[in-house]
C-alpha positions as CSV (number, residue, x, y, z in Angstrom):
1,M,72.2,33.6,23.4
2,K,70.7,33.9,26.9
3,V,72.0,32.6,30.2
4,L,69.2,31.7,32.7
5,T,69.0,30.8,36.4
6,S,67.1,27.6,37.4
7,L,64.1,29.7,38.4
8,Q,64.1,31.5,35.1
9,I,64.2,28.2,33.3
10,K,61.2,27.0,35.2
11,H,59.4,30.3,34.6
12,A,60.1,30.0,30.9
13,E,58.7,26.5,30.8
14,K,55.6,27.5,32.7
15,S,55.0,30.5,30.5
16,A,55.3,28.3,27.3
17,V,52.7,25.9,28.7
18,D,50.4,28.7,30.1
19,N,50.5,30.3,26.7
20,G,49.4,27.1,24.9
21,L,52.7,26.6,23.0
22,F,53.4,23.2,24.5
23,S,52.2,20.8,27.1
24,Y,54.8,19.7,29.6
25,S,54.6,16.3,27.9
26,D,55.3,17.9,24.5
27,M,58.3,19.7,26.0
28,M,59.8,16.6,27.5
29,K,59.3,14.8,24.1
30,N,60.9,17.7,22.3
31,A,63.9,17.8,24.7
32,G,64.5,14.0,24.3
33,E,64.3,14.3,20.5
34,A,66.6,17.3,20.5
35,A,69.2,15.3,22.5
36,F,68.8,12.3,20.3
37,R,69.5,14.5,17.2
38,V,72.6,15.9,18.8
39,I,73.9,12.4,19.8
40,T,73.3,10.8,16.4
41,S,74.7,13.8,14.5
42,K,78.0,13.5,16.5
43,Y,78.4,9.8,17.1
44,T,77.7,6.5,15.4
45,V,75.4,4.7,17.8
46,V,74.0,1.8,15.7
47,G,75.1,-1.5,17.3
48,K,76.7,0.4,20.3
49,K,76.1,-0.4,23.9
50,I,74.5,2.6,25.7
51,L,73.7,3.0,29.4
52,V,71.1,5.6,30.2
53,I,71.1,6.6,33.9
54,A,67.7,8.1,34.7
55,G,66.5,9.7,37.8
56,C,62.9,9.7,39.2
57,G,62.1,13.3,38.1
58,N,61.6,15.1,34.8
59,N,65.3,14.8,33.9
60,G,64.8,11.1,34.1
61,G,61.8,11.5,31.8
62,D,64.1,13.1,29.2
63,G,66.3,10.0,29.6
64,L,63.4,7.7,28.9
65,V,62.6,9.5,25.7
66,I,66.2,9.3,24.6
67,A,66.6,5.7,25.6
68,S,63.5,4.7,23.4
69,L,64.8,6.7,20.4
70,L,68.3,5.3,20.6
71,K,66.9,1.7,20.8
72,N,64.7,2.3,17.8
73,H,67.7,3.6,16.0
74,G,69.6,0.4,16.4
75,A,71.6,0.8,19.7
76,F,71.7,-1.7,22.5
77,V,70.3,0.3,25.3
78,T,70.2,-0.5,29.0
79,L,68.5,1.6,31.8
80,L,70.0,2.2,35.2
81,L,67.4,3.5,37.6
82,P,69.0,4.2,41.0
83,F,65.7,5.6,42.4
84,G,63.3,3.5,40.4
85,F,61.3,4.6,37.4
86,P,60.4,8.3,37.1
87,V,57.3,9.2,39.1
88,T,56.4,12.7,38.0
89,D,53.1,12.9,36.0
90,T,55.0,14.1,32.9
91,A,57.8,11.5,33.0
92,S,55.6,8.5,33.8
93,G,53.8,9.1,30.5
94,F,56.8,7.8,28.7
95,L,57.2,4.5,30.6
96,C,55.5,2.5,27.9
97,G,58.2,3.5,25.4
98,V,60.9,1.7,27.4
99,S,58.9,-1.4,28.5
100,D,61.2,-3.6,26.4
101,I,64.5,-2.0,27.4
102,P,66.4,-4.0,30.0
103,V,67.0,-2.5,33.4
104,C,70.2,-3.3,35.4
105,N,70.6,-3.1,39.1
106,G,74.1,-1.6,39.0
107,L,77.1,-1.1,36.7
108,S,78.0,-4.4,35.1
109,G,80.1,-4.6,32.1
110,D,81.4,-1.7,30.0
111,F,79.4,0.6,27.6
112,D,80.3,2.7,24.6
113,F,78.1,5.6,25.9
114,Y,76.9,6.7,29.3
115,V,73.9,9.1,29.2
116,D,73.4,11.0,32.4
117,A,69.7,11.9,33.0
118,L,69.9,11.5,36.8
119,F,69.4,15.0,38.2
120,G,68.2,18.2,36.5
121,I,68.4,21.9,37.2
122,G,66.5,21.6,40.5
123,F,69.4,19.6,42.1
124,N,70.7,21.5,45.1
125,R,71.8,19.0,47.7
126,Y,74.7,16.7,48.6
127,L,74.8,13.2,47.1
128,T,74.2,10.0,48.9
129,A,77.2,7.7,49.3
130,E,75.7,5.3,46.8
131,I,75.2,7.9,44.1
132,E,78.7,9.4,44.7
133,L,80.2,5.9,44.3
134,L,78.1,5.4,41.1
135,L,79.3,8.7,39.5
136,N,82.9,8.1,40.4
137,E,82.7,4.6,38.9
138,I,81.2,5.9,35.6
139,N,83.8,8.7,35.5
140,S,86.6,6.2,35.7
141,R,85.4,4.2,32.8
142,H,86.0,4.6,29.1
143,G,83.2,5.5,26.8
144,V,81.6,8.7,25.7
145,K,79.8,10.5,28.6
146,I,76.8,12.6,27.7
147,A,75.0,14.9,30.2
148,I,71.4,15.9,29.6
149,D,70.8,19.6,30.5
150,I,73.5,19.6,33.2
151,P,75.9,17.0,34.7
152,S,74.5,15.3,37.8
153,G,76.2,16.6,40.9
154,V,76.5,20.1,39.5
155,F,74.2,22.9,40.7
156,S,72.6,24.8,37.9
157,D,73.4,28.3,39.3
158,G,77.0,27.4,40.2
159,G,78.7,25.2,42.7
160,M,78.6,21.4,43.0
161,A,78.4,18.5,45.3
162,Q,81.4,16.4,46.3
163,T,81.3,14.5,43.0
164,A,79.8,15.2,39.6
165,F,79.4,13.4,36.3
166,R,82.2,14.5,34.1
167,A,80.7,14.9,30.7
168,D,82.3,14.9,27.3
169,I,79.3,16.8,26.0
170,T,76.3,18.5,27.7
171,I,73.1,18.9,25.8
172,T,71.1,21.7,27.3
173,F,67.7,23.2,26.7
174,I,66.0,26.7,26.5
175,G,69.1,28.6,27.6
176,Y,72.6,28.3,28.9
177,K,73.0,27.8,32.7
178,L,75.6,29.5,34.8
179,C,77.3,26.2,35.8
180,Q,78.2,25.8,32.1
181,L,80.2,29.0,32.2
182,L,81.8,29.3,35.6
183,P,85.4,27.9,36.2
184,E,84.6,25.4,38.9
185,T,81.8,23.6,37.1
186,S,82.3,24.3,33.3
187,S,85.0,21.6,33.1
188,Y,82.4,19.0,34.1
189,C,80.1,20.2,31.2
190,S,82.9,20.3,28.5
191,E,81.3,21.1,25.1
192,V,77.8,22.5,25.6
193,V,75.2,22.2,22.8
194,L,72.1,24.3,23.2
195,D,68.6,23.7,21.8
196,T,66.1,26.4,22.7
197,L,63.1,24.1,22.0
198,N,61.7,27.1,20.3
199,I,60.9,28.7,23.6
200,D,61.4,32.5,23.6
201,V,62.5,33.6,27.1
202,G,61.9,37.3,26.3
203,N,63.5,39.5,29.0
204,N,63.5,36.6,31.5
205,Y,67.2,36.1,31.7
206,S,70.2,37.2,33.7
207,Y,73.1,37.3,31.4
208,E,74.0,36.9,27.7
209,I,76.6,35.0,25.6
210,I,78.3,37.0,23.0
211,D,77.2,36.2,19.5
212,A,79.5,36.3,16.4
213,P,79.8,39.9,15.4
214,K,78.6,41.2,12.1
215,P,81.4,42.7,10.1
216,R,81.4,46.5,9.9
217,R,81.5,47.8,6.4
218,F,83.3,51.0,5.3
219,D,83.0,53.1,2.2
220,K,85.3,52.4,-0.7
221,S,86.7,55.9,-0.4
222,S,87.8,55.4,3.2
223,H,91.4,56.3,4.1
224,K,93.7,55.7,7.0
225,G,92.1,58.6,8.9
226,T,88.8,56.9,8.6
227,F,90.1,54.0,10.7
228,G,91.6,56.2,13.4
229,T,94.9,56.3,15.3
230,A,95.6,53.9,18.1
231,L,98.1,55.2,20.6
232,L,100.0,52.5,22.6
233,V,101.9,53.4,25.7
234,C,103.4,50.0,26.5
235,G,106.7,48.1,26.9
236,S,109.6,48.6,29.2
237,Y,113.2,47.5,28.7
238,G,113.1,43.7,28.8
239,M,109.3,43.6,28.0
240,C,109.4,44.8,24.4
241,G,107.6,41.6,23.3
242,A,104.3,42.7,25.0
243,H,104.5,46.0,23.1
244,V,105.2,44.2,19.8
245,L,102.3,41.8,20.2
246,A,99.8,44.5,21.1
247,A,101.0,46.8,18.2
248,R,100.9,44.0,15.6
249,S,97.5,43.0,16.8
250,A,96.2,46.5,16.5
251,C,97.7,46.8,12.9
252,V,96.1,43.5,11.8
253,S,92.8,44.5,13.5
254,G,92.3,47.5,11.3
255,S,93.6,50.6,13.0
256,G,94.5,53.2,10.4
257,I,97.6,54.3,12.2
258,V,99.2,52.6,15.2
259,K,101.4,55.1,17.1
260,C,103.6,53.8,19.8
261,I,105.6,55.5,22.5
262,V,108.7,53.4,22.7
263,C,111.7,53.2,25.1
264,D,114.9,54.2,23.2
265,K,116.5,50.9,24.4
266,N,113.7,49.0,22.7
267,Y,113.6,51.1,19.5
268,A,115.6,48.9,17.1
269,A,113.9,45.7,18.2
270,F,110.5,47.2,18.1
271,T,110.7,48.9,14.7
272,S,112.1,45.8,13.1
273,A,109.2,43.7,14.5
274,V,106.5,46.2,13.7
275,P,107.6,48.3,10.7
276,E,104.0,49.4,10.1
277,A,103.8,51.3,13.4
278,V,104.7,55.0,13.9
279,T,107.0,55.4,16.8
280,V,107.7,58.2,19.4
281,P,111.1,57.3,20.9
282,V,111.5,58.4,24.6
283,E,114.3,58.0,27.1
284,T,114.5,54.8,29.2
285,S,114.8,55.2,33.0
286,D,117.3,53.3,35.1
287,F,114.5,50.9,35.9
288,G,113.7,50.3,32.3
289,A,110.5,52.3,32.0
290,P,109.8,54.9,29.4
291,I,110.2,58.5,30.6
292,I,107.2,60.3,29.4
293,Y,106.9,64.1,29.9
294,E,103.6,66.0,30.0
295,K,104.4,67.6,26.7
296,T,104.9,64.2,25.0
297,I,101.6,63.0,26.4
298,L,99.6,66.0,25.2
299,S,101.2,65.9,21.8
300,A,100.5,62.2,21.3
301,L,96.9,62.4,22.6
302,S,96.0,65.3,20.4
303,G,96.1,63.2,17.2
304,A,94.9,59.9,18.7
305,S,91.5,58.2,18.5
306,A,92.0,55.5,21.2
307,L,94.6,54.8,23.9
308,L,96.1,51.5,25.3
309,I,98.2,51.7,28.4
310,G,100.1,49.0,30.2
311,C,101.2,46.0,28.2
312,G,104.7,45.2,29.5
313,L,105.1,48.7,31.0
314,G,106.6,47.4,34.2
315,R,105.9,48.2,37.9
316,S,108.5,50.9,38.5
317,D,107.6,54.2,40.1
318,E,108.2,55.9,36.7
319,A,105.8,53.5,35.1
320,K,103.1,54.1,37.7
321,S,103.6,57.9,37.4
322,A,103.2,57.7,33.6
323,V,100.0,55.7,33.9
324,K,98.5,58.2,36.3
325,K,99.5,61.2,34.1
326,L,97.9,59.5,31.1
327,L,94.7,58.8,32.9
328,S,94.5,62.4,34.1
329,F,94.9,63.8,30.6
330,T,93.1,61.3,28.3
331,N,90.0,62.4,26.6
332,I,89.8,59.5,24.2
333,P,88.5,55.9,24.8
334,T,91.2,54.2,27.0
335,I,92.2,50.7,27.8
336,L,94.0,49.9,31.0
337,D,95.7,46.5,30.8
338,A,98.4,44.5,32.7
339,D,100.9,47.0,34.4
340,G,98.4,49.8,33.7
341,I,96.0,48.0,36.1
342,N,98.8,47.2,38.6
343,A,99.7,50.9,38.7
344,V,96.2,51.9,40.0
345,A,95.5,48.8,42.1
346,G,96.5,50.5,45.3
347,D,94.2,53.5,44.7
348,I,91.4,52.9,42.3
349,S,89.7,56.2,43.1
350,I,91.7,57.7,40.2
351,L,89.5,55.7,37.8
352,R,86.4,57.6,38.8
353,N,88.0,60.9,37.7
354,V,88.9,59.7,34.2
355,K,87.1,61.9,31.6
356,A,87.0,59.3,28.9
357,P,85.3,55.9,28.3
358,L,87.4,53.4,30.2
359,I,88.0,49.7,29.7
360,L,90.0,47.5,32.2
361,T,91.1,44.0,31.1
362,P,92.4,42.2,34.2
363,H,93.2,38.5,34.6
364,P,92.1,37.0,37.9
365,G,95.4,38.0,39.7
366,E,95.0,41.6,38.7
367,M,91.3,41.5,39.5
368,A,92.2,40.3,43.0
369,R,94.6,43.2,43.4
370,L,91.9,45.7,42.3
371,A,89.4,44.2,44.7
372,N,91.9,43.6,47.5
373,T,91.0,40.0,47.8
374,T,92.4,36.6,46.7
375,V,92.5,35.0,43.3
376,E,90.5,32.0,44.7
377,D,87.8,34.4,45.9
378,V,87.7,36.1,42.5
379,E,87.4,32.8,40.6
380,N,84.6,31.6,42.9
381,N,82.7,34.9,42.3
382,R,83.7,36.1,38.8
383,V,80.3,37.6,37.9
384,T,79.9,39.4,41.2
385,Y,83.4,41.0,41.2
386,A,83.2,42.0,37.5
387,K,79.7,43.5,37.8
388,R,80.4,45.3,41.0
389,F,83.6,46.9,39.8
390,A,82.1,48.0,36.4
391,C,79.2,49.6,38.1
392,D,81.1,51.2,40.9
393,N,83.8,52.7,38.6
394,Q,81.6,53.3,35.5
395,C,83.9,51.3,33.2
396,V,83.7,48.2,31.0
397,L,85.4,45.4,32.9
398,V,86.9,42.4,31.0
399,L,87.7,39.6,33.5
400,K,89.8,37.3,31.4
401,G,90.0,33.5,31.7
402,A,87.9,30.6,30.4
403,N,84.6,32.0,29.3
404,T,85.7,35.6,29.8
405,V,83.2,37.8,31.7
406,I,82.4,41.2,30.4
407,A,80.6,43.7,32.7
408,A,79.2,47.0,31.5
409,P,78.7,50.1,33.6
410,N,74.9,49.6,33.6
411,G,75.2,46.1,35.2
412,E,74.8,44.1,32.0
413,V,77.0,40.9,32.0
414,Y,78.2,38.9,29.0
415,F,80.1,35.6,28.7
416,N,82.4,34.6,25.8
417,I,82.5,30.9,24.8
418,T,85.2,31.0,22.1
419,G,88.8,30.2,23.0
420,N,90.7,27.3,24.5
421,Y,93.4,26.5,27.1
422,G,96.2,27.0,24.5
423,M,95.6,30.7,24.9
424,A,96.7,30.6,28.6
425,K,100.2,31.8,27.7
426,G,101.9,35.1,28.3
427,G,101.2,37.5,25.5
428,S,97.6,36.4,24.7
429,G,96.2,39.3,26.7
430,D,98.4,41.8,24.8
431,V,96.9,40.5,21.5
432,L,93.4,41.1,22.9
433,S,94.2,44.6,24.0
434,G,95.5,45.4,20.5
435,I,92.3,44.2,19.0
436,I,90.2,46.4,21.4
437,V,92.2,49.5,20.8
438,A,92.0,49.1,17.0
439,L,88.2,48.8,17.2
440,L,88.0,51.8,19.4
441,A,90.1,53.8,16.9
442,N,87.6,52.6,14.2
443,G,84.8,54.4,16.2
444,Y,83.2,51.4,18.1
445,D,81.8,52.3,21.5
446,A,83.5,50.7,24.4
447,L,81.1,47.8,25.0
448,S,80.8,46.9,21.3
449,A,84.6,47.0,20.9
450,V,85.1,44.7,23.8
451,K,82.4,42.2,22.8
452,T,83.7,42.0,19.3
453,A,87.3,41.8,20.3
454,V,86.9,39.1,22.9
455,F,84.9,37.0,20.5
456,V,87.3,37.2,17.6
457,H,90.3,36.8,19.9
458,G,88.9,33.5,21.1
459,K,87.8,32.5,17.6
460,A,91.3,33.2,16.3
461,G,92.7,31.1,19.2
462,D,90.5,28.2,18.2
463,M,91.7,28.4,14.7
464,A,95.3,28.5,15.8
465,A,94.7,25.4,18.0
466,E,93.1,23.6,15.1
467,K,96.0,24.5,12.8
468,Y,98.7,23.6,15.4
469,T,97.6,22.3,18.8
470,E,96.7,23.9,22.1
471,R,100.1,23.0,23.5
472,T,102.2,24.4,20.7
473,M,100.2,27.4,19.5
474,L,101.6,30.9,20.4
475,P,100.0,34.3,20.9
476,S,101.6,35.4,17.6
477,D,99.7,32.6,15.9
478,I,96.5,34.2,17.1
479,I,97.5,37.4,15.3
480,E,98.1,35.5,12.1
481,E,94.6,33.8,12.3
482,L,92.9,37.2,12.8
483,K,93.7,37.8,9.2
484,H,91.3,35.1,8.2
485,I,88.3,36.5,10.2
486,S,86.0,39.1,8.9
487,F,85.0,41.6,11.6
């Protein structure tokens, strides 16, 4: 699925018309009908009171088509036209379809549904006081709120005015918009349903959304060596849980062997929690970190297919030293997570000397440390920071959070739309890293492993939320749900 800027959307529309696929009038009719189908498939509207707020442009024209269809379907529809009837040539062609629909001068009474067709993707200015008051009033009311293409007050390419329509569902066309994926504005869009209107955008897009992966099939005669060995260097004294979650996740995600370098003080707890893992016990330093000698590193790496560094490793000098040694010796695909990232945040030049494919999985706080900036700055510029870091350091960068951003070394950027806020708990990232290292051990390339892992991690999180709730689900529940996903 493609993510387009507002200019790319307009170009796609013009190309479709220029190539004779549609007229602009056909396109507006198709968009209105697509929105109507989504609304009536999700909600019962017969006999319900629906307010359609339509602007004076083409988004308002979509609203007219929807209003007419809803009325003919048995709903009691009212139009609210703050700027008067739509005046564009395309939109005005649909005025006859709403000639018998009442028009109100303002919000009077309550409605079961509010359909926002006020502004479209071209909106890029501040709101008037009257429109701001209107949107605030609608937001405060009960009733299902439906945005057409994007919520009014939100800028298509990111950012927003002082106030915006807070949708329960956004029905969008042709391709996803950045505002539907970025933290500041995606909450106003809520659930996003896409209808491409059968318009092929070709290469005219900026980003992609990860599709569900196709399961990789292996020969019946495959053995544990076929699926590779995942080496995990994680866990300090007091942070054994992070190591356990990552190791269990790697086991469940199909690594043939999961080998873990484990602090001797964690040994009993770890082996009882993950009996399937092979362990390499090492001494624990006075600061709780595993003491890993060069000989141990070389021996462990020699039989491994993929390496995960950092989950719960701690921030002691010994931990930082171990991370840097591992990065200098590794010749297998390597994931740097959590304290592995923190260990190099002060001097990221070490990353450019790593001789193996490299994946970093920071949350916004860790990304801020890597980029020497603030969390707020990272959250306001997620794509920019992820893409720049991946290109500059020739790694795959996974910027975690709602709609996780994945940036490849060649500048490609992907968004993930699975997952939910119940995954915002300590340990969820360790589960993700375990999935990635297992797929790398299976022979996936770095980008494919990350895209597959991020998608199924979010999907398992959604299944856990449905089975329990977002509030009560745990990272360990995500691991259990992985068992029910074919990937």
